[in-house]
N, C-alpha and C positions, 0 to 999 in steps of 0.2 A: 406178634403183632406189639405194637406201642398204641398207647392211648389215642395218641391222635388218628390213628389208621382206624382203630375202634371207632372215633367221633364220626370220621368222614365216612365208614361203612354207614351210619347211623341214618345220615344225612344224604347220601346216596339212594338207600332204601326208603327213605320216604320223597323223594325227588324234589330233594332243594335242591337252592342254588349256594346257600352257606349254611354254616350255624347258628342255628336262633339262638338268641339272647337270653332265652331260658335254660342252658345249656353247659357245662363248664367242666374244664379237666382242675380241678383243685390243685393234688400234689399228681406230676405227670412220671410214666415209667416207660422207657424204651423196650422194656421185653416184658410181655404177661402170656403167661402161659394158664395159669390156674385164676379164676374171681369169681367172684359171689356178686350175685346180682339181686338186689331188690325193689320194690316198690317203694319204699323209704330204709335209709339205714339213720346211725346216730353213732355217740362214740361207742356204744356197746357195741355194734356193728363192727365199726374198725379194730377195736380193740380182740374180737373173737378172731377176726379175719386175719388179724397180723398173729395171733396164737396158732391159727390153725394152716399154717403156712401156706395162704392165699396171696398173688403177688397184686390183685387188685378188689377195691368195692367198687362196684355198680351201683349207682340209685336210681331211681325216675326220677321221683319229685326231687328238686335244686334242695341243696344242703344250705346254701350260704353264697358267700361271695358275692359277682357281678349278678350271676344266675335268678338269687332272690328279689333283686331289682328289674332284672330283664324282663321277668316274667308280665311285668306291665307290658310289654310291646309286644305280648303275646294277644291281648284283648281284642287288639284290634282284628284279627282271624275271625273274630265273631263278624265282623260287619262283613267280610268277605264272605262268609258261610250265607249269611241271610243276604246278599245283595245276586250271588249264587240263585238264591231260591226265588228271588224275583222282589225282595223287598228294596226299596228306595234308600241308595248307597248315602244319603243326606240323614235319613231317619233310621238307619243301622250304626252311624257314625254316632248319632247322638246317643242310642241308647249305651253301647260303648265308654262314653262320656261319663255318663254317668254311674256307668259299672266300676271304672276307674274312680271314680269320686269316692268310692263306698270305700274301694280298698285300698289306698294310696295308704291314709293314717296307718294300717296295720302293717302294709309292708314296710314305712319307714322306720319304723320303731323296733324292724327285728335285729337282733341280735347275728349279725351278717356272717359273726368269725369264727362262732364256738366251734362247733362241726370240724371247718376246714383247720383251723388249729392245731386240733387234738391229729388230727391223720398227721400235718406238719410235723409237728414232736414225735410220731411214733415213726415217721419215714415212711407211711401206708400210702400207697397208692390212691387216690379216690378220685372219682368223677361223677358227674350226673350227665344222662341224655332225657329229656322230657319232649320237649316237641315232636321232632321226628317220631318219637315212638306213637306218640298221639295222635299226629296225622296217618299213621300208618293204619291203627287204628279207626281214626272217622271214615277214613277210606273203604277198610273190608266190612263195617258197619250199614256203609252206606251202598255198598255194593250189593249186600246182601240181601236188602230192601229192595234194591232195583230187580233184580232177579226172581225176586218171591210172590211180590206187591202190588197191584194197582190202586187207583185213587181209589176205588170203591169198595176194597179189602176191608176187611173189620179190622180196630185196633189188635183184637186177639191175635186173628191171623200175621200180623207183624210181628207179633210178641212170639208166638210160635216159631217163626222165620227165625229170628235172631238166637232165639233159646238152643236152636241144632249148633249153633258155632261152640267150638270144645271149651273153650274159656269160662261161657255162661252156662254149660252142661254141667261143669265141674265144680263150679262156685257152688259157698255156703247160700249167697245171695238169690236171689233170684231177683227177675224183670219183672218192674213196680207200675201198674198205670195208676200215677200218683192223680191226673184230671181227666176228666172225661172218662168213658164208659167203654169196655170191651165190646159192646157191639156196633160204635160208633165206626164211621168211613176213617180211614187213615187220610183222606183228600190230599191236600198238597203237606209234605213233610219237609222237615229236614232237621239232620243230626248236628247238631252244636257241640261238638267234641273237639278238641286239637284246637286251645285258644285260650290258654294258660290254666283256667278254671271255668266252671260253669257260668252261663251268664246271668243267673238267676233272675230274677222278677224283670230288671229293665230291659234283656233280652228276647226273652221268651214272651211282653206284653209285646212288645216291637213286630216280631213275629206273627203273632195274634192279629195284632191292631191292621196288619196289611197283607192279610189273607192267607197264610198259612194257619191250618189248621190243626196239624201234630206238630209237638216238637217233641227230642228226644235229646237228651239230657244224660251223662251217668251219672251226677250225683246233685241235689239240687239242696238250700240252706231251709228247715224248717219254716223261718219267719219269712221269707223270701214267698214260700210255698203256699203263707196262709195268705200273703198278700194276691199273689194270683187267684188262691180261691175267692176269695171278697171279694174282687172284680170280676173275673169271670166265670164263676162257679166252678163246685168240685167235680160234679158229672154233667156239667153241660156239652157243650158240642166243641169246643175247644180241650185239644187230648195233650198230656204232657208224660211219655214214657220216661220211666229212669231205669237205666239199666243195670246201674252198679258200678261203684267207684273202683276197686281194686279188678274187677273180672275184667271191666273195660280194660285199663289198662293195660292189662295181661296180654290185649291180641298184639298190639304194636310190640310190646315185650318180649313177645314168644318169637317173634320174625326177626326181630335182632339175634335174640339168642340162639335160635335153628343157624343164622348165618354165621354167629361164631363160633361156635361149634363142627360147622363145615368148613371151617378154616385151621383146626386141630386145637383149640382155646376149650379149656376144661371149665367150664359153666357151671356152677352150682346156683340154682334160684331160693330164694326165700323172701322173709318179708309180704307177703301177701299174692306173688306171681302164681297164678293159677295155669298150672303147665297142663297141656292136652293129655 
């Protein structure tokens, strides 16, 4: 396979019409037989892969280039996920705009060429596949809950159902209830994953303000969590389940890895990928 075929496969698996802006082929290859796949990659990863004779480094998270800035366009997917759960689209878009305002200065300051420039210098093929894997993972978690819980089910039952997925069962982290009580009913819920990064205070508040009882994030900033606690209470009726970053990312990554291996590629997982 070449690097474009790998990207196209990921997009097809996610049922997406085109490659999302937070994915990029930094250094292409026309022939890939051995690849290393990690949640993250850096210059050390590239050097090690070169030394060990791999043909390609695939990272999940963006490593620079256009994908670093393209991730901002993924935030709008939070609005789509909220709208599917019944939140008015105008309110959902306002939450996304507030989220964008917080992230934009940090992203603007990023050294977007550091890691890609090392790969180019070494002639080491490099790419990242972000949103397609996250969308696959969101769908798996969403479908798992739909099959396992009702609105009257307890939060602890939702955690137990998700914990049976092999990535969560094999991870060093555990699914945490960061707001609410294990005995609370799950009520109306939404999995807010596959939108660049977690929605933080703004997106969760929007959900809670518009009738959603339970939000599922894969990670949350402590400062944003404190703001939610201060406003809604840490053990009130609103629930925030945090599934764990690398374990959650691994769900979609593993789907892609299995398909690559089925096509004859040798894929070595590293950098946080929790294999089944």
